[in-house]
Rosetta silent file (secondary structure, phi, psi, omega in degrees, C-alpha in Angstrom):
SEQUENCE: XXXXXXXXXXXXXXXXXXXXXXXXXXXXXXXXXXXXXXXXXXXXXXXXXXXXXXXXXXXXXXXXXXXXXXXX
SCORE:     score description
SCORE:     0.000 S_00000001
   1 L     0.000  142.648  178.398 -101.177   57.439 -115.574 S_00000001
   2 L  -123.023  146.700  177.690  -97.401   57.090 -116.125 S_00000001
   3 L  -128.210  137.963  178.542  -95.562   54.661 -118.312 S_00000001
   4 L  -131.146  153.122  174.625  -91.873   53.643 -118.025 S_00000001
   5 L   -87.589  147.059  178.583  -89.763   51.259 -120.107 S_00000001
   6 E  -153.489  158.963  173.715  -88.353   48.088 -118.612 S_00000001
   7 E  -111.768  131.281  178.121  -86.832   44.812 -119.783 S_00000001
   8 E  -102.086  122.676 -174.371  -88.200   41.486 -118.473 S_00000001
   9 L   -96.919    8.858 -176.642  -85.561   38.752 -118.360 S_00000001
  10 L   102.611  -17.300  175.750  -87.997   35.948 -117.605 S_00000001
  11 L  -134.864  -37.048 -175.783  -87.784   36.467 -113.847 S_00000001
  12 L  -130.420  157.864  172.335  -87.213   40.144 -113.120 S_00000001
  13 E  -103.034  132.230  177.645  -87.961   43.572 -114.525 S_00000001
  14 E  -110.662  115.862 -176.982  -85.043   45.906 -115.065 S_00000001
  15 E   -72.807  138.104  178.634  -86.295   49.537 -115.283 S_00000001
  16 L   -97.552   -4.589 -179.752  -84.754   51.583 -118.097 S_00000001
  17 L  -152.144  164.494  179.842  -85.743   54.906 -116.664 S_00000001
  18 L   -67.159  150.831  176.964  -86.571   56.449 -113.267 S_00000001
  19 L   -78.147  124.143 -174.471  -89.964   55.815 -111.689 S_00000001
  20 L   -83.603    7.687 -177.037  -91.849   59.215 -111.862 S_00000001
  21 L  -130.931  167.681  175.410  -93.972   58.568 -108.760 S_00000001
  22 L  -126.605  157.301  176.695  -93.593   57.890 -105.032 S_00000001
  23 L    90.806 -169.523 -179.097  -95.610   55.729 -102.708 S_00000001
  24 L   -89.380  141.106  179.438  -97.738   52.686 -103.490 S_00000001
  25 L  -141.150  147.026  167.853  -99.402   52.389 -106.840 S_00000001
  26 L   -81.105  138.478 -177.808 -101.476   49.833 -108.692 S_00000001
  27 L  -126.356  156.400  171.782  -99.647   48.947 -111.930 S_00000001
  28 L  -122.148  129.010  179.181 -100.482   47.267 -115.251 S_00000001
  29 L  -105.529  126.817  179.918  -97.629   45.415 -116.934 S_00000001
  30 L  -119.452  122.651  178.798  -97.852   45.194 -120.709 S_00000001
  31 L   -90.363  114.555 -171.463  -95.510   42.965 -122.733 S_00000001
  32 L   -86.828  -51.862 -178.787  -95.076   44.860 -126.023 S_00000001
  33 L  -165.717  152.432  177.571  -92.725   42.616 -128.046 S_00000001
  34 L   -70.388  155.353  179.689  -89.866   40.152 -127.633 S_00000001
  35 L   -82.748  122.030  178.136  -86.343   41.479 -128.018 S_00000001
  36 L   -87.850  172.257 -172.030  -84.864   40.406 -131.376 S_00000001
  37 H   -61.754  -31.703  179.696  -81.201   39.712 -131.993 S_00000001
  38 H   -69.250  -39.909  177.312  -80.527   43.217 -133.322 S_00000001
  39 H   -65.270  -42.582 -178.835  -81.911   44.779 -130.130 S_00000001
  40 H   -58.647  -48.409 -177.299  -79.914   42.277 -128.089 S_00000001
  41 H   -62.154  -38.831 -179.627  -76.682   43.218 -129.871 S_00000001
  42 H   -65.527  -47.871 -179.215  -77.340   46.961 -129.386 S_00000001
  43 H   -61.038  -42.984 -179.568  -78.071   46.454 -125.628 S_00000001
  44 H   -65.864  -41.242 -179.223  -74.935   44.363 -125.147 S_00000001
  45 H   -60.661  -38.356  179.065  -72.830   46.881 -127.057 S_00000001
  46 L   -86.505   11.221  177.940  -73.901   49.655 -124.792 S_00000001
  47 L    58.889   31.761  175.236  -73.230   47.464 -121.726 S_00000001
  48 L   -76.410  -35.904 -179.896  -76.807   47.484 -120.691 S_00000001
  49 L  -121.190  150.292  172.746  -76.768   43.698 -120.139 S_00000001
  50 L   -91.065  176.040 -176.058  -74.019   41.330 -119.091 S_00000001
  51 H   -61.219  -34.582  179.161  -73.339   38.067 -120.764 S_00000001
  52 H   -66.186  -41.296  177.711  -75.638   36.111 -118.415 S_00000001
  53 H   -63.658  -41.179 -178.590  -78.526   38.456 -119.162 S_00000001
  54 H   -67.475  -39.039  177.305  -77.994   38.086 -122.909 S_00000001
  55 H   -60.438  -45.140  179.509  -77.880   34.226 -122.523 S_00000001
  56 H   -60.042  -45.329 -179.860  -81.157   34.299 -120.544 S_00000001
  57 H   -62.569  -43.505  177.578  -82.870   36.446 -123.157 S_00000001
  58 H   -58.679  -38.811  178.716  -81.706   34.175 -125.946 S_00000001
  59 H   -68.648  -41.935  175.555  -83.150   31.152 -124.102 S_00000001
  60 H   -61.655  -46.039  179.392  -86.502   32.936 -123.593 S_00000001
  61 H   -58.152  -46.779 -178.334  -86.704   33.979 -127.213 S_00000001
  62 H   -62.326  -45.231  177.817  -86.031   30.419 -128.370 S_00000001
  63 H   -60.304  -40.204  178.546  -88.627   28.971 -125.964 S_00000001
  64 H   -69.564  -33.196  177.759  -91.248   31.465 -127.124 S_00000001
  65 H   -61.310  -37.457 -177.459  -90.550   30.762 -130.812 S_00000001
  66 L   -95.859    1.226 -174.363  -91.547   27.127 -130.223 S_00000001
  67 L   -55.943  -49.187 -172.690  -94.253   27.781 -127.646 S_00000001
  68 L   -88.691   -5.283 -178.709  -97.224   27.479 -130.000 S_00000001
  69 L   -66.404  -34.139 -178.350  -95.815   24.768 -132.216 S_00000001
  70 L   -98.813   18.475  178.528  -96.858   21.968 -129.850 S_00000001
  71 L  -107.218  149.059  168.912 -100.288   23.416 -129.062 S_00000001
  72 L   107.400    0.000    0.000 -103.530   22.823 -130.764 S_00000001
């Protein structure tokens, strides 16, 4: 089994490292934690994300903060 890091922007996965395999594979996607504002600032600083990506992540984070408030 191989694991690689990626960022999910709400629609797409952006791989942060090369895929160590070739051919077709069954995969398991695990969401580990939301990106907080400090991570966001670091990623933007190193030009990993453009302004639109940062905006999308901010929207996702805000939506998820309020997701469970209206349930139950």
